[in-house]
Structure formats: C-alpha cells, structure tokens
MIRO-549058 format. One record per residue (C-alpha): chain; residue in one letter; x, y, z negated. Coordinates in Angstrom, 1 decimal, always signed. Example, Ala and Ser with C-alpha at 12.3 -4.5 7.8 and 13.67 -1.06 7.14 Angstrom:
# residues 2
("A","A",(+12.3,-4.5,-7.8))
("A","S",(+13.7,-1.1,-7.1))
# end
This chain:
# residues 191
("A","M",(-39.5,+61.4,-64.8))
("A","K",(-39.9,+58.2,-66.9))
("A","K",(-39.5,+56.0,-63.8))
("A","I",(-36.2,+57.6,-63.1))
("A","Q",(-35.0,+57.1,-66.7))
("A","V",(-36.0,+53.5,-66.5))
("A","L",(-34.2,+53.1,-63.2))
("A","A",(-31.0,+54.8,-64.6))
("A","A",(-31.1,+52.5,-67.6))
("A","L",(-31.6,+49.5,-65.4))
("A","A",(-28.7,+50.5,-63.2))
("A","F",(-26.4,+51.0,-66.3))
("A","F",(-27.5,+47.7,-67.8))
("A","S",(-26.7,+45.9,-64.5))
("A","V",(-23.2,+47.4,-64.3))
("A","F",(-22.7,+46.4,-68.0))
("A","I",(-23.7,+42.8,-67.3))
("A","I",(-21.5,+42.5,-64.2))
("A","A",(-18.6,+43.9,-66.2))
("A","L",(-19.0,+41.3,-68.9))
("A","A",(-19.5,+38.3,-66.6))
("A","P",(-15.8,+37.3,-66.4))
("A","A",(-15.4,+37.6,-70.2))
("A","S",(-18.2,+35.1,-70.8))
("A","S",(-16.7,+32.5,-68.6))
("A","A",(-13.2,+33.0,-70.1))
("A","A",(-14.7,+32.4,-73.6))
("A","Q",(-15.2,+28.7,-72.7))
("A","T",(-11.6,+28.0,-72.0))
("A","P",(-9.9,+26.0,-74.8))
("A","T",(-6.6,+26.9,-76.2))
("A","I",(-3.8,+25.5,-74.0))
("A","T",(-0.5,+24.6,-75.6))
("A","L",(+2.8,+24.3,-73.9))
("A","P",(+3.8,+20.7,-72.9))
("A","P",(+6.3,+18.7,-74.9))
("A","A",(+9.9,+18.5,-73.8))
("A","T",(+9.5,+14.9,-72.6))
("A","L",(+6.2,+13.7,-71.2))
("A","P",(+4.9,+10.4,-72.6))
("A","A",(+5.4,+7.1,-70.7))
("A","Y",(+2.3,+5.5,-69.1))
("A","T",(+2.2,+1.8,-68.1))
("A","Y",(-0.1,+0.6,-65.3))
("A","Y",(-0.7,-2.8,-63.8))
("A","I",(-0.7,-3.6,-60.1))
("A","N",(-4.3,-4.5,-59.2))
("A","G",(-5.0,-8.2,-59.8))
("A","T",(-1.5,-9.1,-61.0))
("A","E",(+0.5,-9.2,-64.2))
("A","N",(+3.1,-7.0,-62.6))
("A","H",(+3.4,-3.5,-64.2))
("A","Y",(+5.3,-0.3,-63.9))
("A","T",(+6.0,+2.4,-66.4))
("A","I",(+5.9,+6.0,-65.4))
("A","S",(+8.4,+7.8,-67.7))
("A","N",(+9.5,+11.4,-67.8))
("A","P",(+11.8,+11.1,-64.7))
("A","Q",(+8.9,+9.7,-62.6))
("A","W",(+6.5,+12.4,-63.8))
("A","Q",(+9.0,+15.0,-62.8))
("A","L",(+9.3,+13.4,-59.4))
("A","L",(+5.6,+13.5,-59.0))
("A","F",(+5.4,+17.2,-59.8))
("A","E",(+8.5,+18.0,-57.6))
("A","K",(+7.6,+15.9,-54.6))
("A","V",(+3.8,+16.3,-54.6))
("A","F",(+2.3,+19.2,-56.6))
("A","N",(+5.2,+21.6,-56.1))
("A","N",(+5.5,+20.7,-52.4))
("A","Q",(+4.0,+23.6,-50.4))
("A","T",(+3.1,+21.3,-47.5))
("A","M",(+0.8,+19.3,-49.8))
("A","V",(-0.5,+21.9,-52.2))
("A","S",(-0.6,+25.5,-51.2))
("A","Y",(-0.8,+27.0,-54.8))
("A","N",(+2.6,+27.5,-56.4))
("A","W",(+2.3,+25.2,-59.5))
("A","S",(+6.0,+25.4,-60.3))
("A","Q",(+5.4,+29.0,-61.7))
("A","N",(+2.8,+27.6,-64.2))
("A","T",(+4.3,+26.4,-67.5))
("A","T",(+1.3,+24.1,-68.1))
("A","E",(+1.3,+22.4,-64.7))
("A","D",(+1.5,+19.0,-66.5))
("A","L",(-2.2,+19.5,-67.2))
("A","I",(-2.9,+18.6,-63.6))
("A","V",(-2.7,+14.9,-64.8))
("A","F",(-2.6,+15.1,-68.6))
("A","D",(-5.2,+15.9,-71.2))
("A","L",(-4.9,+18.9,-73.5))
("A","S",(-2.8,+17.0,-76.1))
("A","Y",(-0.4,+15.7,-73.4))
("A","T",(-0.8,+12.2,-74.7))
("A","G",(-3.3,+10.8,-72.3))
("A","L",(-4.5,+11.3,-68.7))
("A","N",(-7.4,+13.5,-67.7))
("A","H",(-10.1,+12.6,-65.1))
("A","Y",(-7.9,+13.4,-62.1))
("A","G",(-4.7,+11.8,-63.7))
("A","L",(-6.6,+8.5,-64.1))
("A","A",(-7.9,+8.6,-60.5))
("A","L",(-4.3,+9.2,-59.3))
("A","I",(-2.9,+6.3,-61.4))
("A","T",(-5.8,+4.1,-60.2))
("A","Q",(-4.7,+4.7,-56.6))
("A","L",(-1.1,+4.2,-57.5))
("A","S",(-1.9,+0.8,-59.1))
("A","A",(-3.3,-0.3,-55.8))
("A","I",(-0.1,+0.8,-54.0))
("A","G",(+2.9,-0.2,-56.1))
("A","S",(+5.8,+1.3,-57.9))
("A","P",(+6.0,+5.0,-58.9))
("A","S",(+8.2,+6.1,-56.0))
("A","A",(+7.9,+9.4,-54.3))
("A","Q",(+6.4,+7.8,-51.2))
("A","N",(+3.8,+5.8,-53.2))
("A","M",(+2.9,+8.8,-55.3))
("A","S",(+2.4,+10.9,-52.2))
("A","E",(+0.1,+8.2,-50.8))
("A","A",(-1.8,+8.0,-54.0))
("A","F",(-2.2,+11.8,-53.9))
("A","N",(-3.5,+11.7,-50.3))
("A","N",(-6.0,+9.0,-51.3))
("A","T",(-7.4,+11.1,-54.1))
("A","K",(-7.2,+14.6,-52.7))
("A","N",(-10.7,+14.5,-51.1))
("A","G",(-12.4,+13.1,-54.3))
("A","Q",(-14.6,+15.4,-56.3))
("A","S",(-12.9,+17.3,-59.1))
("A","L",(-14.6,+18.6,-62.2))
("A","V",(-14.1,+22.2,-61.1))
("A","K",(-17.0,+24.3,-59.9))
("A","S",(-16.7,+27.5,-58.0))
("A","G",(-19.5,+29.5,-56.4))
("A","G",(-22.1,+26.9,-57.5))
("A","S",(-20.5,+23.9,-55.8))
("A","T",(-18.0,+21.3,-57.0))
("A","L",(-14.6,+21.5,-55.4))
("A","T",(-12.6,+18.6,-54.1))
("A","N",(-9.3,+17.8,-55.9))
("A","I",(-7.2,+19.4,-53.2))
("A","Q",(-9.5,+22.5,-53.1))
("A","A",(-9.1,+22.9,-56.9))
("A","L",(-5.3,+22.4,-56.7))
("A","D",(-4.9,+24.9,-53.8))
("A","A",(-7.0,+27.4,-55.8))
("A","G",(-4.9,+27.0,-58.9))
("A","A",(-7.4,+25.1,-61.0))
("A","Y",(-6.8,+21.9,-62.9))
("A","P",(-9.0,+19.3,-61.1))
("A","G",(-9.4,+17.1,-64.2))
("A","F",(-11.1,+19.8,-66.4))
("A","S",(-14.6,+21.3,-66.0))
("A","W",(-13.6,+24.5,-67.8))
("A","S",(-10.8,+25.3,-65.4))
("A","Q",(-11.3,+28.3,-63.2))
("A","V",(-9.9,+29.0,-59.8))
("A","K",(-7.0,+31.5,-59.8))
("A","V",(-7.0,+32.1,-56.0))
("A","K",(-10.3,+33.4,-55.0))
("A","P",(-11.7,+32.4,-51.5))
("A","L",(-12.1,+35.3,-49.1))
("A","S",(-15.9,+35.3,-49.5))
("A","S",(-15.7,+36.1,-53.2))
("A","E",(-13.3,+38.9,-52.6))
("A","Y",(-15.8,+40.5,-50.2))
("A","R",(-18.5,+40.0,-52.8))
("A","D",(-16.5,+41.7,-55.4))
("A","A",(-15.7,+44.6,-53.0))
("A","G",(-19.4,+44.8,-52.2))
("A","I",(-20.3,+45.1,-55.9))
("A","I",(-17.8,+47.9,-56.4))
("A","V",(-19.1,+49.8,-53.3))
("A","A",(-22.7,+49.3,-54.6))
("A","I",(-21.8,+50.7,-58.0))
("A","I",(-20.1,+53.7,-56.6))
("A","A",(-23.1,+54.4,-54.2))
("A","V",(-25.6,+54.1,-57.1))
("A","T",(-23.5,+56.4,-59.2))
("A","F",(-23.5,+59.1,-56.4))
("A","V",(-27.2,+58.8,-55.7))
("A","L",(-28.1,+59.1,-59.4))
("A","Y",(-25.7,+62.0,-59.9))
("A","F",(-27.1,+64.0,-57.0))
("A","Y",(-30.7,+63.1,-57.8))
("A","F",(-30.4,+64.3,-61.4))
("A","N",(-28.4,+67.4,-60.5))
("A","R",(-30.6,+68.7,-57.7))
("A","K",(-32.2,+72.1,-58.0))
("A","R",(-35.8,+72.1,-58.8))
# end
C-alpha cells in the first residue's frame, strides 16, 4: 500500500512540475517597454572608407516594412507586434542588440540604407546564429524571426512552436489523463 501512495505522490509531483515549467521560463523575461515615437538615428561607415550613412526613422521604417514585415522573407507577422523594433534595438531603444549590429555590419559592406541593400544585408545575416535557444539548440536568425522570437536576445522565447513540440505537449496531456484513469480505477477497485 505504501508503494502505491509513493507512486501517486510521485505522479502528482510530476504533473505539478510540468505545469510550473512555463512559469519558470517566463520569470526570466525582462520588462519590455513600448518603443519611442521616433527611433534614434544610427550612423555607420562603409568598410574601409570615410563615407558614411545615417539610418534615421524613415529608413528604420523602410527596413521593417520591406524586410521584417514582408511575408516572403519572414513568415511570422511582426507587424502585429508593438515592440517589433526590438528585432534590431536593445531594450532601451537607444542602441542596437546583437542581431542589429550584425545586420548593420553587413549593410556597411554593401552601401546606403536602401530597401534593396537592407534586403541583401538581411539575406547575408539570416543563417547566422541568434541568441535564441529552443529545444536545447540555438536557432538561426531566420528561424528565430519566423518563430516570433527576437534573435538578438537570449531571453526571447519562440511564439510559434514547431510541430514536434506540439506533439510533445499533446503526448504529455494524454499521459496525464492516462495516469489519472489508471490511478482512479486502481484505488477504487473492490477488494
């Protein structure tokens, strides 16, 4: 009888831990504020020259419109996210994050901040490693963007789960229901 009580307690504890797992990962996410009305200007130099360009608010908006909100380039709908500027900016919206710096580094090797050059810089950085981890592995920049995660932040979580994790979650639910039925019928059997 004690073995059964121990098994029941262990099953309950396992369900409790599984239920709290998402809450523990969400506790690490910092407070995210809304972006300013106008994004800060950023000046970059063309590699090996004194020529420079400044990306101001209109060019930033062009980048988001033509690249990140372009469904042929990024499948996740970033235009519905009010903090989409964090794709390239840090949490204070005054500097660039890891991914934003990689993107501007590529742009400095290409030229002016035109839509075509920004698209080319994006294509040059999309297969680089992001800071986002999912399922124990590090995602590429494009995988993070397609999953709704900010590639420049290690705390960012994917919003669009891959199919394998959906099957895993369904399997956990089925296992919990099965264990509940087995324990119910075991403890309520006639002696």
